[in-house]
N, C-alpha and C positions, 0 to 999 in steps of 0.2 A: 242600325245594323251595318251599313258600310263602314262607319267610324270604328265600331267594335272588330269588324274583320280585319281593317288596316291596322288597328292598335294590335292584334292578335300576331299579325304577320311580322310587325315591326319587333314584337317580342322574339319571337321565333329567330329572328335574325340578328339578335342583340348578342354581345359578347358572352353575357352570362349562359345564354341557350347554348353556344356554340363552345363552351369551356371544354378544353382539352386537357389530359393528363399527360406530362413529361416525368419518365422517371429516369432520374441519377443514379446508375447502379453502384459506383464508387468513384471515390476521388481520384483526380490525376495526381496529387502531391497531399502531404499531411504532414502537420507539425504537432507533436506532443510537448506540451511543458507539464509537469509534475510538482504539485506542491505538497509538501509532507502533511500528514495528519497533525493539525495543531493541538489535538487533545493527548497526542503520544507524549510520554517523558522522555526528555532528553537522552540519547542512546538506546531508548527503547526498542524491542526488536519489532520488526515487521509481521503481523499476522495473516498470513495470506489469505485464510478464509473471513478476514473481517478487516478491510482495508478503508479507512476512514479519512485518507486523504483524497485529492481531487487533482483534477488536470485542465488546462485551457487546451483546446483541441481546436486548430485551424485548417480547413481542408479547403482546396482549390479544386474547383470542376468546372469541365465544359459542356454547357448545355445549349442545345437547339432549340430556341423559342419560336411557336407560332406566332402569328400576329392575334391581337386581342386578349381576352383573359384565359389565363390557364392555371393549372396547378402543377407545381415542382416538387416532385417525390424526391427527398434524398434519402436514399437507401443506405444502411450500415452503419449508420452513426451508434455511437457507444449506447448501451442499453443502459447506463448509468446518466444519461443525458439530461441538464438541467434546461428542460425547454424555455423558460422564461430569459435564459441567459442568451439564447442564440441570437446573433446577428447575421444576417444575409446582405452582403454588398455586390454589387457589380449586374443587377437586374434593371435593365433599361426604365422600366415603369414601376420600379420598387416593389416593397411588399404589402399586398392589401392585407393579409391576416395570415398566421400560420398556426398550424396544429401538429399535436405530438400524436402519431398514430400507435397506439400502444397496445392494441390486440393482437399479439404474436400468434403465428401459425405453431399449433400443435396439435396431436393426436384429439385431445380433448376439445379445444376449441374448433378443431375440423367437424367432429361430430355435432358440437352443440350449435355451430352455423348452420348446419344441413339438417336440423330438426325437422321433419314434416316434410321433406324433399326426397326425391327418387335416387337411388344410389345401386350401384351393382354389387352383388355378393359372389366373390370368386372362392371355389371351393376346389380342394385337391383331394382326390381318392388315395387312402395312404397304400391300398392295395396295388392298383394300377399306375398311379401318378396322373390319371386323365384330370383335367382342368375343366370345371364348368362353371358358368356365369348364369345368374337370373338377376332380375329386378327386385328391389326392395324399397321400402319406404321406413325411414328412420323416426319410431314413434317415442322413444325416450332418450334423453340425453345423456352425459357422462357420468352423471352422479348416480352411481349404484349401477344395476343391470340396464345394458344398452338393448332396447328391444326394437327388433327389424318384423315388419309385416311383409310376406311373400303371399304369392298366389297360394300356397299350401297352409297358410295362418301366420302364427307368431313364432319367434323362437328368439333366444338371446344370444349376442356376439360370444363366440368362442365357447359355448358350454355343451357343444354336440358332442365333443371329442374329435371332430375332423378339422383339418387346418383350413382356417377361413380367414379370409380378408374383404374390407371393403374398398372398393374402387369409386372413386367420385368423377363426375363431369367436369367439375370447375371448381373455383375457389369460392366460397363465400364473400359477400362484400364485407368489407370492415377487415379482414384478417391481413397480414404482411408476414413474410418468411423472415425479415430482417427488420429491427428497430428503425423507423422511418420518420423523418421531418417532413411535413407538407407545407408549403408555402403558396398563396395564391397572388398572381401577378399580373400585369395587363401591360403588353408590350406593343408600341406603337406599329412595328412591322415584324415580319419573320426574320430572324437573326439570330446567329451564334454569339453566345455571352460566356466569358470567363467570370465564374461566380465563385465567391470565397462565403465559406461558413465556417464562423467562430462560435465556439461554444464552451461551456463549463460542463465537466462530467465527474460523476463520483465514481469510486472503486480504484483509486489508484494511491499509490504511496511509493515513497523512495528512503533511502538510509544509506549511511555511509559505512562500511565496516573495514576496521583496519587490522593490519597484520606487522606487527614489531619483531625484528629479529635482532636480539642484542649481540653485540660482537664478541670475541673471546676474551678480550681484556675488561668485559663489563663496563666500560665507560661510552661506549656510543651504541647506535642501534639503526638500522635501516628500517624506515617506515615505508609502508604501501597501505593504499585504501580502494577499495572498491566502491563504484556508484552501483547500486541495486535498486532496481524500478522495478514496481510490482503492477500488474493489471488485473482485477478481478472480473472485468467484464466478459462478455461473450465474444466479442469483435476483436480481431488482430487489427493492427496499424502498422501494414507493410512499408517499409523503406521510408520511416518517419524521420524527421528531424527532431530529435530528442535533446530535450533539456531538463534539468530539476534545478528547482528553486529553493534555496535555503535561507532561513528569517522566519520572523513571527509576524503573521498578517493578523488584522483585526477583522475576522470573519464573524458577523452578526446572524448571517442566515443559516437556516437548518438547510443543508444542501440535500440530506437525506429526504426530507420532507417535500422539496421542491422537483426530486429527480423524477419522483413517479415511474420508477423502473417498470417496463413492460412485463405483464406476467402471462405466463405461460402454463395454464393450470395442468395438473396430473392428470391420467386417465387413468381410474380405479375400477375394474371390472367386478362384478359379482353376478353369481347365477341363482336363478331360482329354481325349485324341486323339478325334474323331470317326471315322466308319467311311473317310472320306476322307481322312485322316491329317491334317487341318487341325484348328488350335485355333479356338475361339470367342474374342470379345473380351470382356474383363473390363470392367465400367462404369470411369469415370475416377476418381481417388482424391478422396475427400471434402476441401472447401475447409479451410484452416487455420482454427482456432479464432480467435474475435473478437480475444483478448488479443495475438496475435502481430502486433501492426500494426506497419508501417515507422515509420523516425524521421520522415517526413515526415507521417504520418498522427497521431502521437503529439505533435506540434507545436502540436495544436488540441485545447481540452478542453471539455467543456459547462459553461456557466456560467449560473445561474439567470436565464432571459430572454435570454440573447445567447451568441454566440460570440466570442471575442477571441483575438488572437494572443499569444504566451506574453509577450513584454515590453511591450505596450501599456500605456501609463499611462492611467487612468480619469480623464478631466477632466468627464466628466458627473456628475450626483448618482447616488450609490449607493441603490438601493433597499433592500438588504439587507445587514447587517452583523452579524457574529458578535458576540456578548456575552461577557465574561471573567468567571468566577466561581471563587472558592477551594475548592478538594477538598483539604483537610489541606495536604500540601506539594505537591500536585499544582495544575495549573490547568487549568481546563475552560473550553473555548470552545463557548458554546452558539448554534446557528443559530435566528435567533427565529421564523421561519415552517417549516411543512412543506416538505421537500424531497424528491425521488426519489434514492435511491442506486442508480443504473442498474447493471445486470449487466454486469460486464468493461467498466466505464467510470471516469470521474472526474468529480468535481463540484466547482465553485468558488464561494465565496462570498466578501465582503470581510471582513477581519479586522481591519485598522488603518489608520487614516488620521490623520496628523499633519502639521501644515503649519508651514513656516518654523523650522525644528529647526536650531539653531545648531551648527556643526561646526569641526573644524579638520584640515588636510591635514599629515599626518606622514610622512616619510621615514623608513624603520626598516630595520635589518639587527640581526641577532642570531648571535653566534659564540661561540666559545671564545677565552680570552686568548691561548692560543698559536698561534691559526691565522695563515697567511699568504696572501695573495691580491692579485691586481692588478685594477683597474677593476670591482669587483663593483657589480652593479645593487643597488638597494635597492626595499623594498616600498614600495607608495603606499596609505596608511592613511587613511581619514576615521574621524575621533574625535569622539564625541557622548557627552555625559553622560545616563545615563538616569534624569531627574529632572523633576518639574514645573516647576520653574524654568527648565529647558532645553528646556520644551514638550514632554517625552517622558513619563516617570514611570509607564511601565505594563510588565507583563512581555512580553518578546520571546521568543518561540518559535524554535527552530534552523531554518534555511532558508536558501535561496539569495537573492542579492540581486543586480539588475542597477542600474548607476546611469548615468545620461544628464545631459547638460550641454547647453545651449544653444548653438546654432551658426548665426547668423542667424534664420531663421523657423523652424528646426526642432529637435529634440533627437537628438542622436547618442550611441550607447553609448559610455562612456568607461571601460568595466570591470566586472567581474564579480567575486563572492565568496562567502564562506560567513558565516554569522552563526550562532554557538552559543547555548543559552538563556543568557537575561540577566534577573536580577532586577532589581527596581526600586533606583536609587541605585548601580548598576554602572556603570564606563565601557564605552563600547561601541566596539570598535576594528573597522572594515570594511576589510578587505584586499581592494583591488579591482584589484591588478596590480603590476606593477614597473615602474621609473623608469630609463631611459638617461640621465636628466639629472643625475640624482643619483647619484654612485658613491664607493666606498669602496676604498681601498688600504691595506693591513697590512703593513707591511715589518718585518723583525728584523735588529738589529744593523747600523743603518743608519751608515755610515763618514760622518765619521772619529771621531766621539767615543762612538758607541754601542756597549755591551757585548753580547755573544751572546745575554744574556737582556733585552735593551732591545727594546723595541717601538715603532713609531710608526703611530698611525691618522692618514689625512689623507681627508678627506671633501670633493667637489668637487661644486659646484653650476653646472651650465651653463646654467639658467634665468635668464630677464631679471628675475627677482623674488627675493627673499629666501625661504629654507625653513628648516622646522623639521626638525631630524635628531636620531634617537635611535639608539644603538649600545648593545643589551643584550649584558652579558658571562656567560656559562653558567659560574659558578664556585662551588666550596662555600666556606662561610665558614672561613677559616684566619687564625690570627693573625699569622701570617708573610707575609701578603699585602701586597703594596705599598701604601703608604698612600695613593698616588695612586689605586688603585682602591679601597681601603677608603673612601676619602672619598665616592665616587659615591652618588647616592641609589638606592634600590630601587623599580623599577616593575615590576609584574608578577613579581615576585620574582627578578627579575635586576638585577645592578649595571649602572646605566645611565648612559652620557655622553650628556648632552642639550645640543646648542647650536643656535644660529640662524645658518645659513650666509648670507653675503649673496650678492647676484645676480653671478652670474660670478665667485666666488670660492672660497676653500677655507679649510677649517681644521684643525687638527693636535691630537693628544693623545698623549703620550709617557707610558709607565708600563715597569714593570719585571715580569717573570712568571718565577718558578720553578716548577717542576712539583712538588707536593708528594710526599714519600716515602711 
C-alpha cells in the first residue's frame, strides 16, 4: 500500500500532471511568401472567391516557457494552414507533439458545446425596456430548434416574439476563437524563448497586371506592372515582409486535402408551433462572407497608400516598388517595406516601370496548310525584345495586359491580352485583339491553272498604311513537303510566310500540299 501511495504521489508531481498551457496571441513579426496557383493558366485572372495558390508563412513569437512540460498555443495562424508542414524552432526542449485545434468558436459550436449545461436567458421587454435573466438548460443543439428548459417549462430560442439572448458562463472545452496550432514541449527551466513557426497555407494567389501606354509616334510604349496578392483566409498579416514567387513548382501534394480548414458551422433556427397554432419568426440569415463580392466591388483593390481603378496608369512617382531576386530557377519579387496582407482582400504594389520601349505591330495568323477560309481576321500583336538594348531586359511574370493609345488629350483602351512568363533575351508578343482591316483568304484549286492540291494565300490590307504580316503553318517536317513551304523560315517553331503589305493593297503566296500518308 505504501508503494502504491508513493507511486501516486510521484505521478502527481510529474511534469505530465503539472502540464500548463501557454498562449501566444499574435506574432512579433511575420513573413509571407506567396506562390501562384499552379493550375491557373498563364495570364489567367485571379478569382477572389477561389484561390488555389499557397503561401509560406514564417512567424517569430516571444514565449515565456514554464519549467517542465507545457502546451504552447499559437493563436491566429492562417485558417488554411497545412498542419503537417508546420516547423517550430527555438524551443529549448523541442517539440513532443503538435495538434491543429480545428473547432472554431461560433454561435452553433457554442450551443453544441454547451448542450446539457446551465446558461442564462436574458430577455428584454419591448414596452418597458426592462431586462431580466433566468437560468436555463440547453436540451437540444443547433440543428433545427434550440430547446431550452426553464423553471416554467420548455421553450425554443427566439420563437416567443420577445428579444432574447443566451449568456454563457464559460467557453466549452475544445473551442477556440481563432485558428490555433498547439505543440507540446518540455523545457528544462523557466525561460523566455524566441520561437519561429513556419508553415504552408492555402487560400493565397498572386498575379501581375500590366498597363502599356503607346507613344504618339506609335513606335514606343511605356510599360508598367502591378503585383497583385490575394488572401482568402479570415486572418490578416499585419506589417508582413511580403514576397511573390514566380515559376513552376512540381507540387504533388493535395494542399486542400491537407489543410483541414477549421469549420464554424452555421446556426439555423426553426420554431415549433405554439399553443396558438402560430410559428415564431426566426432571425434573418447571416450576411454573405466578405469574399463573395460583386464584380463591381472587385474592380477596385487596396493599393499601398491609395485606391485606383483597374486600368489607370500611374503618372505620379511610385513610392514603393518590388525588387526582383533570383531563387534558383525561380524569381522572387520582394516588397521592400512592411505591408498588411488583409483578410479576404487584395494588395497591390508596383512591380515594373519601363519607359520608351520600342515595339513593332505585327498582323498574324496561324493555320494548317490544308485549311480553307475566306476573309479571316488576323491577330494584332505588339512585339518587343526583352533585352537591355531594347530598354527591357528583365524577367516578365505572366499576367494580363491592357494597352492604351493617345487620342487627343486622353488615352483610350485599344486592346487587352495575356502575357506568359518571359525570360531575359526572349521575344515578347502581346496579342491585344483582332483586326478587321487585315484579312486572309486561303483557296484551294483556283481555276484555271491550279490543281486540286494547290493552294493560294491572299492577304489584304485595308489600312491607309503598310503593315507587317505573318502566316505560320502548323506542319510536321517531311522531305516530300513542297519546296515553297520548306524554304520558309521558322518562327516560334512554325514555317512562317512573312511579308510587308502596302497600304490598301494585297499580296499572295502559292504552294502545294499533299496530306502525308
